[in-house]
Phi, psi and omega in degrees: 000129182290152177295143182290335184267004176284143175297151183301326181299317180290319180298325185265005181299132180077014183249156177285167178304331180276002178096350180279160179278138177296142179294335179286340183270133175288158173295157179304130178075013184264129177281169178301315179298316179296322179296313179298317178300314180297314182295321178294318177298317179296318180294317179297322177297316178297320179292328177298322179294312183294320183295327178298313180298315182289328179291322177296314179298315181298316179298317177300314182295324179295330181272341187304315181296342182267359180281146176298134178098348179298332180296342179279349181292131182282183184299317179299316179298321179293322176294318177299318177300312183296318177297316179297316181297311180296319180295319178295320178296314179294321177297318177300315179300314181297319183285330182273332183307314181302321179292318179295316179292325178301319179293319182287327184259014182304128177058037177255356182082011183254023185298319180294320176298317178299320179298313180294318178295317180298323177297314178297318179294326177297319177293315179297320178297321178296321177296314178299318179295320178298318179294317180297317180293317179300312180295321180295315178296318179296321178298312180296315180296320181293324180285318185276319185253276170179189193295313187292320175296330177299317178295320179296308182293319175298319178297321178298316179295317179298315180294317181296311181291320178299317180291306187288324185269331187240299189292315181300315176297325178294318176300315178301320179299313180294321178295320179294319178297320180295322179293321182288333184286000000 
């Protein structure tokens, strides 16, 4: 907690316009190693949340062809299923890779490289999960209702995940860069 008698300029040093600390800035008294350790821990926590969701979806998709009535799914539905299955599998790989690499690269001095790679894999996993969710929703809608609502409902999921997971953070990055310039 900052001292009450410090000038506001000193209290807000290294902070974003909204008062939060910039991710590029270490916490007060934090070394480079401590910062990398903290960032890797934060990233791994976020990936744990995402991997749970994609694993549930992937497990459901793996059982779907064995369900009674799957034989009634038309060609479009089968393509949507296949896209969803592959996307969920790829998202699972992307979300699980950082933990596997962490075990393999333990105490090799490559933690910062691992952190950057894990971040990239997290973004790729989010894209894969968005595709899997979009295809899954479209498959269910196409099977239950018909083709045009499937496109509508799938499109809503694609737009929502694309905006909230990818585009909105990119917009925030550009807005933050403009404020700093």
